[in-house]
Rosetta silent file (secondary structure, phi, psi, omega in degrees, C-alpha in Angstrom):
SEQUENCE: MAGPQHVPARIGVEDVQRLAAETERLRGVDYRRGGGACRDSAVGCASRHDRLLGVAASGAVRERLLVALADLHNLAAWTCFDTGFEVAAARHWDRALGMAVEVEHHDLAANVHYRVGRMRLHGGRRREALEAFASGLVAARRAGSRRAVAMLRANQAWAHAGLGDADEAVRLLDLAHDELARASGPAPGWARFFDETDLCGLSGVVLTELARTVDPSLTAAAIDSLTAAVSGYPEGMTRSRAFSLMALAANHLLDGDFDHAADVGARALALAGTIRSTRVADRLRPLRRLADRHPGNAHARALSAGIAAFTPPV
SCORE:     score description
SCORE:     0.000 S_00000001
   1 L     0.000  117.410 -175.372    0.000    0.000    0.000 S_00000001
   2 L   -69.679  -18.177 -178.587    1.690    3.206   -1.099 S_00000001
   3 L    85.942  164.950 -177.322   -0.229    5.220    1.481 S_00000001
   4 L   -66.961  133.259  176.653   -2.117    8.443    0.873 S_00000001
   5 L   -79.886  -19.832  176.009   -0.355   10.839   -1.498 S_00000001
   6 L  -145.255  163.589  178.621   -2.281   13.696    0.070 S_00000001
   7 L   -87.286  120.014 -178.074   -4.318   14.147    3.200 S_00000001
   8 L   -71.879  165.571  179.578   -8.019   13.787    2.333 S_00000001
   9 L   -74.419  -28.934 -178.793  -10.674   16.134    3.635 S_00000001
  10 E  -155.836  146.779  178.276  -12.519   13.307    5.368 S_00000001
  11 L  -117.390  153.755  179.225  -11.984    9.580    5.897 S_00000001
  12 L  -127.044 -174.088 -177.792  -14.468    6.741    6.068 S_00000001
  13 H   -58.421  -37.026 -177.198  -14.603    3.084    7.013 S_00000001
  14 H   -62.046  -36.062  178.415  -13.127    2.055    3.654 S_00000001
  15 H   -64.540  -41.289  179.491   -9.929    3.997    4.373 S_00000001
  16 H   -68.888  -38.877  178.818   -9.504    2.210    7.687 S_00000001
  17 H   -62.978  -40.150  177.593  -10.221   -1.148    6.099 S_00000001
  18 H   -63.976  -40.050  178.216   -7.512   -0.571    3.484 S_00000001
  19 H   -64.254  -44.032  179.144   -5.031    0.320    6.227 S_00000001
  20 H   -63.082  -38.441  179.110   -5.926   -2.793    8.216 S_00000001
  21 H   -65.325  -38.463  178.356   -5.545   -4.955    5.109 S_00000001
  22 H   -67.053  -37.777  176.369   -2.060   -3.542    4.470 S_00000001
  23 H   -61.631  -42.576  177.745   -1.070   -4.273    8.063 S_00000001
  24 H   -62.824  -39.594  178.543   -2.201   -7.865    7.621 S_00000001
  25 H   -62.818  -46.419 -179.784   -0.165   -8.158    4.424 S_00000001
  26 H   -65.196  -35.283  178.349    2.961   -6.818    6.124 S_00000001
  27 H   -63.320  -39.590  177.531    2.407   -9.119    9.105 S_00000001
  28 H   -63.548  -39.100  176.790    2.414  -12.089    6.768 S_00000001
  29 H   -62.964  -42.473  179.352    5.725  -10.938    5.254 S_00000001
  30 H   -59.350  -47.728  179.613    7.199  -10.620    8.754 S_00000001
  31 H   -60.979  -39.952 -171.233    6.195  -14.179    9.701 S_00000001
  32 H   -84.791  -39.364 -171.017    7.464  -15.606    6.443 S_00000001
  33 H  -124.848   -2.674  177.567   10.613  -13.614    5.685 S_00000001
  34 L    94.949  162.189 -176.621   11.449  -11.696    8.871 S_00000001
  35 H   -61.260  -30.612 -179.349   11.256   -8.101    9.992 S_00000001
  36 H   -64.784  -20.310 -179.356   14.016   -6.994    7.626 S_00000001
  37 H   -81.723  -12.279 -176.138   11.787   -7.802    4.670 S_00000001
  38 L  -143.916    4.283 -177.035    9.079   -5.330    5.711 S_00000001
  39 H   -58.653  -51.103 -177.169   10.450   -2.988    8.398 S_00000001
  40 H   -60.904  -38.771  179.152   10.883    0.026    6.120 S_00000001
  41 H   -66.799  -42.981 -178.720    7.426   -0.482    4.645 S_00000001
  42 H   -66.678  -44.379 -179.829    5.777   -0.842    8.057 S_00000001
  43 H   -65.146  -44.270  179.714    7.553    2.163    9.553 S_00000001
  44 H   -64.899  -40.896  179.785    6.854    4.306    6.490 S_00000001
  45 H   -63.819  -41.226  178.898    3.228    3.256    6.346 S_00000001
  46 H   -63.843  -43.457 -179.336    2.740    4.100   10.025 S_00000001
  47 H   -63.162  -44.996 -179.217    4.337    7.517    9.586 S_00000001
  48 H   -64.032  -42.860 -173.503    2.233    8.384    6.544 S_00000001
  49 H   -81.904  -12.529  171.527   -1.029    7.248    8.046 S_00000001
  50 H   -59.386  -26.524 -179.839   -0.499    9.044   11.350 S_00000001
  51 H   -64.012  -22.295 -178.959   -1.479   12.143    9.359 S_00000001
  52 H   -68.975  -16.167 -179.676   -5.013   10.788    9.137 S_00000001
  53 H   -64.428  -22.859  179.399   -5.494   11.491   12.842 S_00000001
  54 H   -93.942    6.326 -176.597   -5.997   15.157   11.967 S_00000001
  55 L   -94.729  146.993  178.623   -8.596   14.436    9.297 S_00000001
  56 E   -62.005  139.144  178.948  -12.323   14.809    9.820 S_00000001
  57 L  -164.310  157.240  174.862  -14.147   11.553   10.589 S_00000001
  58 L   -67.676  164.071  179.256  -17.121   10.299   12.534 S_00000001
  59 H   -59.550  -40.998 -178.617  -16.483    9.178   16.096 S_00000001
  60 H   -66.777  -41.259  179.193  -16.846    5.516   15.151 S_00000001
  61 H   -67.122  -40.743  179.231  -14.427    5.825   12.227 S_00000001
  62 H   -61.896  -40.749  178.999  -11.875    7.676   14.351 S_00000001
  63 H   -62.511  -44.151  178.211  -12.004    4.918   16.964 S_00000001
  64 H   -64.959  -35.363  177.714  -11.438    2.267   14.299 S_00000001
  65 H   -64.208  -42.701  179.667   -8.603    4.347   12.862 S_00000001
  66 H   -62.173  -40.669  177.633   -6.869    4.517   16.249 S_00000001
  67 H   -64.786  -44.732 -178.869   -7.086    0.731   16.602 S_00000001
  68 H   -64.192  -40.749  178.472   -5.763    0.198   13.070 S_00000001
  69 H   -69.327  -38.785  176.965   -2.891    2.636   13.600 S_00000001
  70 H   -61.816  -42.304  177.916   -2.036    1.119   16.980 S_00000001
  71 H   -61.192  -42.548 -179.857   -1.927   -2.300   15.330 S_00000001
  72 H   -66.724  -43.436  177.631    0.359   -0.959   12.587 S_00000001
  73 H   -64.805  -35.952  176.404    2.730    0.738   15.057 S_00000001
  74 H   -60.419  -43.616  177.805    2.758   -2.488   17.085 S_00000001
  75 H   -68.496  -43.491  178.542    3.859   -4.358   13.967 S_00000001
  76 H   -57.983  -41.325  177.747    6.391   -1.670   13.006 S_00000001
  77 H   -61.161  -43.650 -178.553    7.887   -1.978   16.486 S_00000001
  78 H   -63.077  -40.633  179.422    8.133   -5.746   16.165 S_00000001
  79 H   -67.510  -34.817  175.228    9.937   -5.514   12.835 S_00000001
  80 H   -64.857  -46.687  176.762   12.378   -3.013   14.359 S_00000001
  81 H   -59.052  -41.804 -176.464   13.008   -5.360   17.297 S_00000001
  82 H   -66.830  -16.269 -179.224   13.427   -8.288   14.925 S_00000001
  83 L  -117.492   14.598  171.466   16.214   -6.433   13.149 S_00000001
  84 L    89.308    9.073 -179.844   18.031   -5.030   16.178 S_00000001
  85 L  -100.280   75.215 -170.650   16.593   -1.492   16.296 S_00000001
  86 H   -72.773  -34.166  178.542   15.356   -1.579   19.888 S_00000001
  87 H   -63.885  -45.204  177.237   15.164    2.185   20.470 S_00000001
  88 H   -63.548  -39.557  178.769   12.930    2.594   17.418 S_00000001
  89 H   -59.378  -46.331 -179.074   10.878   -0.420   18.537 S_00000001
  90 H   -61.476  -37.818  179.771   10.260    1.136   21.948 S_00000001
  91 H   -64.398  -44.427  178.686    9.162    4.394   20.311 S_00000001
  92 H   -67.082  -36.991  178.292    6.602    2.628   18.115 S_00000001
  93 H   -66.748  -37.719  175.334    5.326    0.576   21.050 S_00000001
  94 H   -59.871  -41.555  179.565    4.815    3.729   23.113 S_00000001
  95 H   -65.003  -45.700 -179.341    2.789    5.144   20.225 S_00000001
  96 H   -62.057  -44.644 -177.654    0.755    1.954   19.847 S_00000001
  97 H   -64.794  -40.515  179.554    0.022    1.705   23.559 S_00000001
  98 H   -59.782  -42.551 -179.912   -1.078    5.328   23.765 S_00000001
  99 H   -70.673  -40.146  179.716   -3.634    4.860   20.987 S_00000001
 100 H   -63.699  -40.115  179.288   -4.889    1.517   22.334 S_00000001
 101 H   -68.483  -37.184 -178.749   -5.374    3.034   25.789 S_00000001
 102 H   -58.604  -38.749 -179.247   -7.123    6.094   24.336 S_00000001
 103 L   -99.669   10.597  177.689   -9.873    3.919   22.859 S_00000001
 104 L    56.015   40.844  176.962   -9.773    1.454   25.789 S_00000001
 105 L   -92.024   87.157 -170.451   -8.852   -1.449   23.510 S_00000001
 106 H   -68.693  -32.023 -179.590   -7.467   -3.638   26.284 S_00000001
 107 H   -65.101  -43.289  178.360   -6.738   -6.684   24.115 S_00000001
 108 H   -67.715  -39.560  176.620   -4.449   -4.693   21.840 S_00000001
 109 H   -59.923  -41.524  177.973   -2.827   -3.014   24.854 S_00000001
 110 H   -60.169  -39.401 -179.399   -2.137   -6.465   26.304 S_00000001
 111 H   -67.420  -37.854  176.683   -0.463   -7.480   23.057 S_00000001
 112 H   -62.047  -46.705  178.362    1.773   -4.412   23.103 S_00000001
 113 H   -59.807  -41.019  177.183    2.874   -5.217   26.665 S_00000001
 114 H   -57.355  -46.615 -175.892    3.549   -8.810   25.605 S_00000001
 115 H   -70.097  -37.427  173.296    5.793   -7.676   22.749 S_00000001
 116 H   -59.496  -43.103  178.037    7.680   -5.196   24.941 S_00000001
 117 H   -61.816  -37.305  179.425    8.257   -8.080   27.351 S_00000001
 118 H   -65.290  -37.446  177.249    9.567  -10.256   24.531 S_00000001
 119 H   -64.122  -43.337  178.803   12.156   -7.642   23.632 S_00000001
 120 H   -65.063  -39.843  179.883   13.305   -7.493   27.255 S_00000001
 121 H   -65.016  -41.135  179.007   13.337  -11.268   27.486 S_00000001
 122 H   -60.623  -34.899  179.895   15.414  -11.541   24.326 S_00000001
 123 L   -83.966    4.517  179.292   17.957   -9.190   25.887 S_00000001
 124 L    82.152    7.895 -179.279   18.188  -11.304   29.049 S_00000001
 125 L   -92.833   71.690 -168.546   16.314   -8.744   31.155 S_00000001
 126 H   -67.101  -40.741 -179.042   13.976  -11.350   32.600 S_00000001
 127 H   -69.635  -35.339  173.858   12.662   -9.439   35.609 S_00000001
 128 H   -66.189  -37.037  176.444   11.912   -6.411   33.442 S_00000001
 129 H   -61.676  -42.321  179.849   10.156   -8.761   31.036 S_00000001
 130 H   -62.121  -33.967  176.887    8.033  -10.085   33.885 S_00000001
 131 H   -63.900  -43.563  178.991    6.967   -6.515   34.699 S_00000001
 132 H   -65.317  -42.179  179.511    5.776   -6.014   31.112 S_00000001
 133 H   -63.948  -36.899  178.372    3.961   -9.362   31.095 S_00000001
 134 H   -64.435  -41.106  176.034    2.249   -8.468   34.395 S_00000001
 135 H   -63.002  -38.413  177.379    1.002   -5.197   32.876 S_00000001
 136 H   -63.251  -38.071  179.147   -0.226   -7.194   29.909 S_00000001
 137 H   -63.383  -38.776  177.294   -2.157   -9.546   32.161 S_00000001
 138 H   -59.125  -47.298 -179.804   -4.030   -6.638   33.715 S_00000001
 139 H   -66.689  -40.385 -178.904   -5.090   -5.466   30.256 S_00000001
 140 H   -62.342  -39.414  179.423   -5.881   -9.011   29.060 S_00000001
 141 H   -69.410  -36.324  175.968   -8.201   -9.592   32.009 S_00000001
 142 H   -63.591  -34.797  179.634   -9.944   -6.275   31.357 S_00000001
 143 H   -77.222  -16.153 -175.344  -10.446   -7.432   27.776 S_00000001
 144 L    68.421   29.956 -175.984  -11.760  -10.804   28.925 S_00000001
 145 L  -101.073  106.363  176.222   -9.338  -12.489   26.512 S_00000001
 146 H   -66.400  -33.781  179.142   -8.278  -15.982   27.545 S_00000001
 147 H   -61.345  -46.173  179.607   -6.008  -16.159   24.504 S_00000001
 148 H   -65.231  -39.351  177.039   -4.096  -13.075   25.630 S_00000001
 149 H   -61.715  -44.365  179.456   -3.883  -14.404   29.186 S_00000001
 150 H   -60.299  -44.823 -179.834   -2.542  -17.722   27.879 S_00000001
 151 H   -59.503  -45.185 -178.096    0.062  -15.962   25.752 S_00000001
 152 H   -70.255  -38.945  176.695    1.273  -13.875   28.678 S_00000001
 153 H   -61.370  -43.211 -179.763    1.318  -16.831   31.098 S_00000001
 154 H   -62.987  -38.486  179.647    3.435  -18.861   28.672 S_00000001
 155 H   -75.395  -30.874  169.429    5.913  -16.029   28.324 S_00000001
 156 H   -59.919  -41.069  178.792    6.041  -15.567   32.085 S_00000001
 157 H   -59.767  -41.408  178.904    6.962  -19.249   32.199 S_00000001
 158 H   -61.245  -44.499  179.542    9.834  -18.601   29.780 S_00000001
 159 H   -63.343  -43.031  179.781   11.158  -15.783   31.966 S_00000001
 160 H   -67.642  -34.898  176.179   10.943  -17.913   35.120 S_00000001
 161 H   -61.385  -41.622  178.265   12.670  -20.795   33.349 S_00000001
 162 H   -65.547  -25.803  176.745   15.539  -18.455   32.542 S_00000001
 163 L   -85.712   -1.982  178.558   15.702  -17.523   36.221 S_00000001
 164 L    82.518   13.342 -178.744   15.949  -21.221   37.137 S_00000001
 165 L   -94.768   84.091 -173.052   12.528  -21.331   38.838 S_00000001
 166 H   -65.472  -44.469 -176.764   11.321  -24.666   37.468 S_00000001
 167 H   -60.213  -44.882 -179.167    8.228  -25.066   39.647 S_00000001
 168 H   -68.993  -38.009  179.172    6.858  -21.644   38.749 S_00000001
 169 H   -61.992  -44.897 -179.287    7.672  -22.096   35.060 S_00000001
 170 H   -67.688  -40.141  178.397    5.808  -25.402   34.892 S_00000001
 171 H   -60.173  -44.770 -178.790    2.865  -23.999   36.865 S_00000001
 172 H   -67.908  -36.706  175.684    2.558  -21.056   34.480 S_00000001
 173 H   -61.476  -43.211  178.641    2.801  -23.314   31.432 S_00000001
 174 H   -60.502  -43.106  178.204   -0.049  -25.415   32.781 S_00000001
 175 H   -62.189  -39.903  179.630   -2.132  -22.265   33.293 S_00000001
 176 H   -61.207  -46.109  179.778   -1.363  -21.157   29.746 S_00000001
 177 H   -63.320  -40.237  179.097   -2.553  -24.449   28.274 S_00000001
 178 H   -63.432  -44.228 -178.644   -5.734  -24.333   30.392 S_00000001
 179 H   -64.917  -44.116 -178.034   -6.521  -20.763   29.338 S_00000001
 180 H   -66.426  -35.021  179.086   -5.948  -21.391   25.637 S_00000001
 181 H   -63.945  -25.553 -178.768   -8.115  -24.511   25.750 S_00000001
 182 L   -99.789    0.653  178.182  -10.973  -22.347   27.037 S_00000001
 183 L   -70.551  146.725 -179.349  -10.445  -19.481   24.589 S_00000001
 184 L  -143.340  162.417  178.467  -13.251  -18.939   22.110 S_00000001
 185 L    84.692  161.936 -179.273  -14.089  -16.683   19.230 S_00000001
 186 L   -67.867  144.636  178.524  -11.893  -15.436   16.371 S_00000001
 187 L   -87.220  142.044  174.165   -8.493  -14.021   17.278 S_00000001
 188 L   -67.258  162.517 -175.138   -7.570  -10.488   16.185 S_00000001
 189 H   -55.180  -39.301 -176.423   -4.772  -10.189   13.655 S_00000001
 190 H   -70.551  -14.098 -178.704   -2.137   -9.258   16.202 S_00000001
 191 H  -120.870    2.888 -173.153   -2.791  -12.439   18.209 S_00000001
 192 L   -65.001  -27.452 -179.873   -3.803  -14.919   15.495 S_00000001
 193 L   -63.457  -26.194 -172.242   -0.348  -16.538   15.471 S_00000001
 194 L   -87.012   95.529  179.554   -0.827  -17.734   19.043 S_00000001
 195 L  -129.324 -167.200 -177.649   -2.620  -21.055   18.721 S_00000001
 196 H   -60.433  -38.125  179.825   -2.089  -24.607   19.971 S_00000001
 197 H   -65.691  -45.340 -178.833    0.924  -25.076   17.686 S_00000001
 198 H   -66.104  -38.586  176.911    2.623  -21.882   18.825 S_00000001
 199 H   -64.848  -35.709  176.112    1.982  -22.715   22.477 S_00000001
 200 H   -61.226  -45.539  178.244    3.458  -26.143   21.810 S_00000001
 201 H   -63.673  -43.310  179.754    6.589  -24.504   20.404 S_00000001
 202 H   -66.617  -37.455  175.663    6.819  -22.055   23.294 S_00000001
 203 H   -60.643  -41.539  177.847    6.347  -24.886   25.791 S_00000001
 204 H   -62.823  -37.515  178.276    9.246  -26.675   24.131 S_00000001
 205 H   -66.883  -41.764  177.840   11.412  -23.569   24.450 S_00000001
 206 H   -62.015  -45.807  179.661   10.552  -23.250   28.161 S_00000001
 207 H   -65.977  -33.852  176.195   11.357  -26.922   28.756 S_00000001
 208 H   -62.935  -44.536  178.491   14.593  -26.524   26.791 S_00000001
 209 H   -60.358  -42.141  179.288   15.628  -23.659   29.069 S_00000001
 210 H   -69.401  -37.388  177.666   14.858  -25.786   32.125 S_00000001
 211 H   -64.315  -35.273 -178.267   16.686  -28.790   30.669 S_00000001
 212 H   -74.196  -33.389 -171.100   19.727  -26.614   30.051 S_00000001
 213 H  -112.097  -23.137 -170.711   19.813  -24.987   33.488 S_00000001
 214 L  -125.009  -53.789 -170.228   17.888  -27.153   35.963 S_00000001
 215 L  -141.813   99.114 -177.865   16.904  -30.684   34.922 S_00000001
 216 H   -59.518  -20.820 -178.727   18.443  -32.413   31.853 S_00000001
 217 H   -68.622  -12.733 -179.633   15.751  -35.103   31.964 S_00000001
 218 H   -75.441   -4.325  179.105   13.259  -32.554   30.602 S_00000001
 219 H   -59.665  -35.572 -178.146   14.762  -32.908   27.133 S_00000001
 220 H   -61.473  -47.032  178.854   12.345  -35.738   26.300 S_00000001
 221 H   -66.493  -38.642  178.971    9.279  -33.575   26.937 S_00000001
 222 H   -62.790  -43.296 -179.747   10.899  -30.631   25.152 S_00000001
 223 H   -62.399  -41.798  178.499   11.649  -32.760   22.087 S_00000001
 224 H   -60.423  -47.311 -178.430    8.043  -33.984   21.943 S_00000001
 225 H   -64.644  -44.300 -176.738    6.649  -30.438   22.113 S_00000001
 226 H   -70.286  -36.769  177.186    9.086  -28.988   19.609 S_00000001
 227 H   -62.690  -41.874  177.958    8.643  -31.844   17.137 S_00000001
 228 H   -64.577  -39.658 -179.873    4.884  -31.304   17.233 S_00000001
 229 H   -66.176  -44.862 -179.826    5.336  -27.551   16.720 S_00000001
 230 H   -58.164  -40.540  179.464    7.686  -27.972   13.754 S_00000001
 231 H   -72.935  -29.501 -172.214    5.130  -30.263   12.117 S_00000001
 232 H   -89.137  -21.592 -178.734    2.189  -28.040   13.012 S_00000001
 233 L   -64.341  134.383  176.207    3.325  -24.613   11.873 S_00000001
 234 L   -69.364  167.683 -172.774    1.719  -23.595    8.574 S_00000001
 235 L   -54.349  -37.652 -175.093    3.912  -22.819    5.596 S_00000001
 236 L   -74.963  -11.020 -176.156    3.994  -19.076    6.236 S_00000001
 237 L   -91.825   58.162 -173.176    5.375  -19.305    9.786 S_00000001
 238 H   -63.314  -47.067 -176.170    8.994  -19.691    8.639 S_00000001
 239 H   -65.436  -41.027  179.588   10.676  -17.849   11.500 S_00000001
 240 H   -64.080  -40.105  178.299    8.714  -19.683   14.193 S_00000001
 241 H   -64.811  -41.206  179.202    9.579  -23.043   12.629 S_00000001
 242 H   -61.580  -43.850  179.396   13.266  -22.063   12.462 S_00000001
 243 H   -62.473  -40.145  178.940   13.285  -21.093   16.143 S_00000001
 244 H   -66.248  -37.669  177.071   11.663  -24.401   17.100 S_00000001
 245 H   -64.709  -38.447  177.149   14.238  -26.318   15.059 S_00000001
 246 H   -61.686  -45.990  178.585   17.044  -24.493   16.869 S_00000001
 247 H   -64.626  -37.833  178.433   15.600  -25.449   20.246 S_00000001
 248 H   -63.150  -44.099  177.588   15.080  -29.016   19.042 S_00000001
 249 H   -61.304  -38.834  178.590   18.735  -29.267   17.972 S_00000001
 250 H   -61.018  -41.456  179.189   19.782  -27.952   21.392 S_00000001
 251 H   -65.304  -38.837  177.033   17.842  -30.720   23.113 S_00000001
 252 H   -64.350  -35.995  175.210   19.471  -33.383   20.946 S_00000001
 253 H   -64.749  -44.171  179.591   22.860  -31.964   21.933 S_00000001
 254 H   -62.515  -31.118  178.558   21.903  -32.056   25.602 S_00000001
 255 L   -81.729   -8.128 -175.893   20.852  -35.684   25.104 S_00000001
 256 L    76.841   16.809  179.940   24.135  -36.559   23.412 S_00000001
 257 L   -94.892   75.297 -166.233   22.275  -37.416   20.192 S_00000001
 258 H   -71.106  -34.550 -179.563   24.788  -35.612   18.007 S_00000001
 259 H   -67.640  -40.812  176.165   23.808  -36.898   14.568 S_00000001
 260 H   -65.787  -38.333  178.517   20.199  -35.829   15.071 S_00000001
 261 H   -59.600  -43.465 -179.440   21.393  -32.490   16.443 S_00000001
 262 H   -66.685  -40.834  179.724   23.436  -31.895   13.304 S_00000001
 263 H   -64.031  -47.955 -178.703   20.573  -32.880   10.998 S_00000001
 264 H   -67.408  -39.861  177.729   18.029  -30.680   12.787 S_00000001
 265 H   -61.192  -38.522  177.655   20.534  -27.853   13.074 S_00000001
 266 H   -64.116  -38.871  176.494   21.153  -27.998    9.326 S_00000001
 267 H   -63.480  -41.070  178.084   17.399  -27.695    8.737 S_00000001
 268 H   -62.647  -43.485 -179.866   17.305  -24.675   11.057 S_00000001
 269 H   -65.017  -38.135  179.104   20.203  -23.052    9.214 S_00000001
 270 H   -62.213  -42.933  176.994   18.564  -23.646    5.849 S_00000001
 271 H   -68.662  -41.455 -178.102   15.433  -21.836    6.997 S_00000001
 272 H   -57.834  -32.684  179.803   17.433  -19.129    8.750 S_00000001
 273 L   -67.505   -9.865  179.429   19.076  -18.293    5.443 S_00000001
 274 L  -104.302    0.241 -171.366   15.695  -17.209    4.085 S_00000001
 275 L  -115.990  126.250  178.199   14.776  -14.936    7.011 S_00000001
 276 L   -91.123   86.904 -174.401   15.886  -11.335    7.416 S_00000001
 277 L  -153.707  123.188  176.116   16.068  -11.229   11.210 S_00000001
 278 H   -70.318  -22.095  178.060   18.935  -10.495   13.573 S_00000001
 279 H   -64.103  -28.081  178.003   17.110  -12.565   16.194 S_00000001
 280 H   -60.834  -49.293  178.222   17.864  -15.644   14.107 S_00000001
 281 H   -64.116  -38.120  179.116   21.602  -15.123   14.564 S_00000001
 282 H   -61.392  -39.561 -179.370   21.055  -14.278   18.241 S_00000001
 283 H   -75.669  -24.326  179.423   19.235  -17.590   18.797 S_00000001
 284 H   -75.554  -28.407 -176.184   21.904  -19.567   16.927 S_00000001
 285 H   -60.030  -46.174  176.684   24.748  -18.425   19.172 S_00000001
 286 H   -62.120  -32.953  177.278   23.666  -20.422   22.264 S_00000001
 287 H   -64.760  -41.028  177.912   23.232  -23.483   20.027 S_00000001
 288 H   -64.133  -40.452  179.324   26.795  -23.100   18.827 S_00000001
 289 H   -61.400  -37.882  176.283   28.055  -22.819   22.418 S_00000001
 290 H   -64.352  -43.347  179.219   26.308  -26.109   23.220 S_00000001
 291 H   -63.043  -35.916 -177.099   27.900  -27.770   20.194 S_00000001
 292 L   -70.575  -10.642  175.225   31.317  -26.431   21.184 S_00000001
 293 L   -72.238  -10.608 -174.764   31.134  -28.385   24.438 S_00000001
 294 L  -126.438   64.093 -176.380   31.788  -31.508   22.354 S_00000001
 295 L   -65.432  -18.485 -179.331   34.888  -30.786   20.250 S_00000001
 296 L   -83.662   -5.486 -178.212   35.608  -34.503   19.929 S_00000001
 297 L  -103.826  127.176 -175.525   32.393  -35.244   18.067 S_00000001
 298 H   -64.652  -37.665 -179.896   32.357  -34.727   14.301 S_00000001
 299 H   -65.697  -42.749  179.171   28.597  -33.984   14.172 S_00000001
 300 H   -65.144  -40.237  178.345   28.887  -31.327   16.885 S_00000001
 301 H   -63.629  -40.681  179.907   31.885  -29.790   15.136 S_00000001
 302 H   -64.601  -40.699  178.544   29.996  -29.682   11.836 S_00000001
 303 H   -64.124  -45.242  178.430   27.030  -27.973   13.476 S_00000001
 304 H   -59.647  -43.477 -179.779   29.293  -25.421   15.142 S_00000001
 305 H   -64.171  -40.103  178.569   31.069  -24.723   11.859 S_00000001
 306 H   -62.743  -41.063  178.677   27.773  -24.274   10.036 S_00000001
 307 H   -68.376  -40.619  179.972   26.576  -21.737   12.605 S_00000001
 308 H   -61.058  -33.023 -178.200   29.919  -19.926   12.538 S_00000001
 309 H   -83.463  -10.155 -174.738   29.630  -19.538    8.765 S_00000001
 310 L   -73.614  132.758  174.163   26.055  -18.282    8.912 S_00000001
 311 L  -124.752  116.962 -177.732   25.427  -14.656    7.999 S_00000001
 312 L   -64.569  138.265 -177.237   21.855  -13.429    8.458 S_00000001
 313 L   -81.825   63.229 -179.515   20.435  -11.877    5.254 S_00000001
 314 L  -111.838    0.000    0.000   19.518   -8.518    6.811 S_00000001
């Protein structure tokens, strides 16, 4: 969507619908090819369409416009985060949250808090991530969204796993599965990715973290969850499948199953080469460190060498 070449005198529902459709298109590109493939388009589109806030519109249309713009800024932030531009991501998330709060769209606000938490979690700032997830839970409960609650509980579990709190991580994972099982109704675009398959993948990542830091016997459960996620992701969810393959390879390394680790790692690298995302390289580094613990094994050495040679296409 090239965006408006001029600011119209008045906007209607059709203008908002076109904006929402473009956001959905860009979201699909992000899932399939990474934030680097659509960041400039998302950021530019958000900047251009912010001008519509000063255009005449009915109250109902203005409210829908604020939701659509908040959704677009939320996506623009995610693409910035996915490509290492965290300051820009935070700026877009602040913008998205302000608009979502203005129209009291609690479900979208919860999603913004979730994504802010994911950026903090990615950077190892687990307690700060938990603060963002807690804010998201408040909004999710106001929205009455079990899906959003499930998403936030699962990510709380990931943060607690990183802190070595196995009991709390497992408890939160159980709550997440219970909440998602009771979710009903269609999911909004910003949360549609979070389904049984994605929760399966996230559960596998949480169990992988616990297997790495607390209890190596959890690799069996992690492998089951991650294998199911890899099989269950639809074709367009390339980045999510790649992340699950990386975690799966890590579990095979922890199990001493080096040939499977190398095979799965090679599959992860093949997908990673199609994704413009700095997070892909960030997630590969811990896998390489695990492989480097076994310099005497040819499969582990091959996996390490493959990761060392990888250059993300961003």
